[in-house]
N, C-alpha and C positions, 0 to 999 in steps of 0.2 A: 080500150083501143077500138075504133070503129071497124066494122066488117070483120070481126075476129070471131072465132069459134072456140068455145071452151072444150078442152081435151078431156074426154072421159075414158079413153083407152089408148094404148100405145101400139105401134107396130114395130116388131123387132126386125132386124136385118140378117139375111143369110150371107154366107161367104160368096155364093154364086146362085144365079137363077137357072142355070143349066141343070136338068133333071139328073143326069148321070153324075155330075159333081156333087149335087145335093145328097144323093144316095151314098156316095163315097164319103162325104163329110160326116153323115149320120153314122156310118159304119165305124169310121175311125173314133168318133166321140164315144160311141157305144162300146167299143172294144176297150178304150182307155178307162171308161166308167166301170165296166165289169172287172177289169183287171185291178182297178183301185180297190173296189169293194171286196173282191176275193182276197187280195193280198193283206188288206188292213184287218179283214175279218179273221183271217188265219192268225195274225199277230195277237189280236185281242183274245182269241180262243187259247192259244198257246200260253200266254202270260197269265190268263185267269186260271187255267187248270194245271199249271205247273207251279207248285208252292216255292220252288227254288228261285223263281223269277219275281217274287214279291219283294222287290228292292226299289228304292227310289228311281233308279234308271229305268227299269222296266215299267214302274208306275206311270212315269211320263211318256214312255213309248206307247203304252196302251191308250193314255189320254189323247196322244197325238194321232193315233190310228182311228180312234172313235171320231175325233174332230175332222179328219180328212174324209171319212165316209159321209159325214154331214155336209162338209164344205162343197165337195164335188157334186153332191146330189142337188144343190140349188140351181146352178146354171145348166148342167148338161141334159137332164131329161127334157126340160122345155126346149132346148136348142135342138135336140133330135126331133122333137115334134114339129118345129117350124121348118126343119130341113126337109122333112118328108111330106108334110101336108101343106095345102094351099094357104091356110090362114096363118098369119104371123102375129095375130093380135094377142095382147096381154092386158088384163084389166089394170086399173089404177091401183087397186089393193094388191093384186099380184105383183105389180111392179114395185111397190113400196116394200113388200115382203122380200123380194129378191134383193133389193138394195140393202135393206137392214141386215139380212142373213149373210150375204156375201161380205159386207163390210165388217160384221161382227166376227165371222169365222176367220177372215184374213187377219184381223187384229189379234184374235186368240192364238192363231197359229204362230204369229210372230212372237208373241209373249212366251208361248211354249218352247219355241226354238231358243229363245234367250234363256229361259229356265234350264233347258237341257244343256246348253253351253255352260251354264253356271255349275250344274251337277257334275259335268265332266271335268271342269276346273277343280272343283273340291276333291273329286275322286283321284285325280292325277297329281295335283299340286299340294293338297292338304289331306293325304289319305288317312292319317291318324285321327283327324277331326271329322271324318266323313259321317260316321254314324250319329255324331252330336249335331252337326250342322244340318244334314239332310235327314232328320228324323221324320217318321210318318206324319206327325202332326203338322210340321212345317210344310211338307209336300201338299197335303190337303188344303192348307191355308193359302198357299200360293196359287193352287189351281182355282179355288173358289174366288179368290181376289181377282185373278185374271179374267174369269168369265163374267162376274158381276160388274167389274169396272168397264169392260168392253161392251156390255149390253147398254149401259148408260152412254157410253161414247158413241156407239152406233145409233142409238136413239136420237141423240142430239143432231148428228149429221142428216139422218133420214128426215127428221122433222123440219130442219131448216130447208131441205131441198124441196119438200112438198108444200111449204108455205108459199113458194113461188107460184105465180100464175103460168099456166102453159096454154098457149093458143096458136091457131093456125096449124102448123106442122106437128104431127104426132109420130113421125118416123124416127125411131131410135136407131142410130147407126152403130149397132152392137147386137150380138146374139143373145144378150141378157141386159137387164136393166142395171145400169150403174150411174153414179152421181155425175161424172163428167159428161156422159151422153145426154143426161136430162138437163143439165145447165145450158147446153146449147139450144134446147128447145124453149126456154123460157122467154117470155116477151117483156121481161123486166130486167133491171140491173142486177147482175149476179156477183158484183165485185166483192161484197161482204162474204158470200159463200166461198168464193175462190180464196179469199185471204184466210178464212177459217180452215179451209182444207190444206192450204200451203203450210200454215203454222203446225197443224196436226201432223202432217207428213214429216216436216223438219224435226219436230220435238219428239213425237212418238216413234215413227219408223227410224229416224236418224239415231235417237237414243238407244233403241233396241239393237240396231246394227253396230253402233259403236261398242256397246256392251258385249256383243257376240264376238266382234273382232278382238277386243282386249282380252276376253277370256281365252280365246284360241292362241293369242300371242303368248300368254303365260303358259298355256298347255304345251305349245311347240317348244318353248325355252326349256321346260322341264323334260320333255321327251328327248331332246337332243343330248341330255345328260344320261339317258339310259345306257347301260353297259354294252348291250348287245344290238347288233344291226337289225335282227329280226324283230325285237320289240319296237324299235324306232320305226321300222317299215310298217308294222301292223298299225301303230298309232296314226302315222301319216295317211295311210290308205283308208282309215276310218274317218279322219278329220277333214281332209281335203275335199271329198265329195259333199260332205255336210256343208262346208263353206260355199261350194259352188251352187248347191240348191238354194241356200239362203241369198246368195248374191243374185241369182236369176230371179227368185221371187221378189226381192226388194227392188232390183233395178227395173223390172217390168212394171211393178205396181207404181213405183214413183214416177216412171215416164208417163203413166196415164194420168196420175192425180196431181202432179206438180203444175201441169198446165191443163186444167180441166175444160177450158173453153177453146183450146186449140182445135183447129180443123183437121189435123193430121189424122190418118186412119189408125185406129187402136185395136181392131178386132183381133188381129194375130198376136199383138202384144198382150192382150187380155188373157189369151190361152196360157201364157207363160206364168201368170200369177194366180189363176183360179183353177187350172186343170193339171198343169204339169207338176207342181209341188206335191199335191195329194197323190199323184200317180208314182212319183219318184221316191217319196219318203219311205214307203215300205221296203224298197229295195236297198236304199242307202242306209237307213237307220236300223233296219231290223233283219231282212233277209240275207244280208251279207254278214250278219253276226253269227258266228259259229255256234255259240250257245243257243241262239234262237232256232237255228236249223236242226240242231240235235233235239231240242225240246219238241219242235214240230214233228220229227220222226216218232218220238216216243208217244206223243198224243195220238198221232195217226194209227200207230201200231195198237194202241189201247182201244180206239174206236173200232178198228177192223176186228180185233180180237173179241170184243163184246158183241159185235154184229154177228160173228160166226156162232158164238154161244147162243 
């Protein structure tokens, strides 16, 4: 293209250029970030040091907590920096790293949520076969398969994105680098990239969501047969918030990636798939769990007692 300039770095976008609002946004992001790290770290600590929690359900909860700490650490620290400092620049390599990691962590998160729904289905609907189906070897294999497959999956999408030429504008209309925002900056045809993303969302995200919903339908049908109201209420109070988080996570992510070249603003929508799920998961999946809360009290007492000694 004549009179074009090759892009060597990108400029991220703030929610507002007003200084007071920038500080407010940085504080909100930082509070959610610290709350996410503390909540998930407590869960990892409790499950690790409590031998009674070494079961498949808690194995996946610990994996999810570690993943959430990594996931939210990709966009939020850089976002806080651009909110507070004058420079909003991010290098080409840093942008590629953000895209690869956000895409990978989001995909692994979805797979983990599907595996956890499967775990709950087997525990509630097939309790006699639970130890056989969800044995430790199978749990480790599913975790490794999820991580390795997603690394390749994310690598393909990141590579396809950065094969495109970027020229003239280098302003990313997002507080972190993501594929839809970069496709808008390309000076070449992005139709093939959009088709690949669309197929990936439909097959991968749609398949995981269908699997999760089917699992919970079977769970609810079994729960309704429980003899006491208390048991049914406990099961519903646990499952319904999980479904809500999965729905918010998938609906917001799908809204951004189903139409990657759309000119509609997506900054607020992106918060709901890259910040809110890691923030809410410790509360919904673990800290509302009575056994986790009891184990947390025991671990804290031990630490305090050993500290006094």
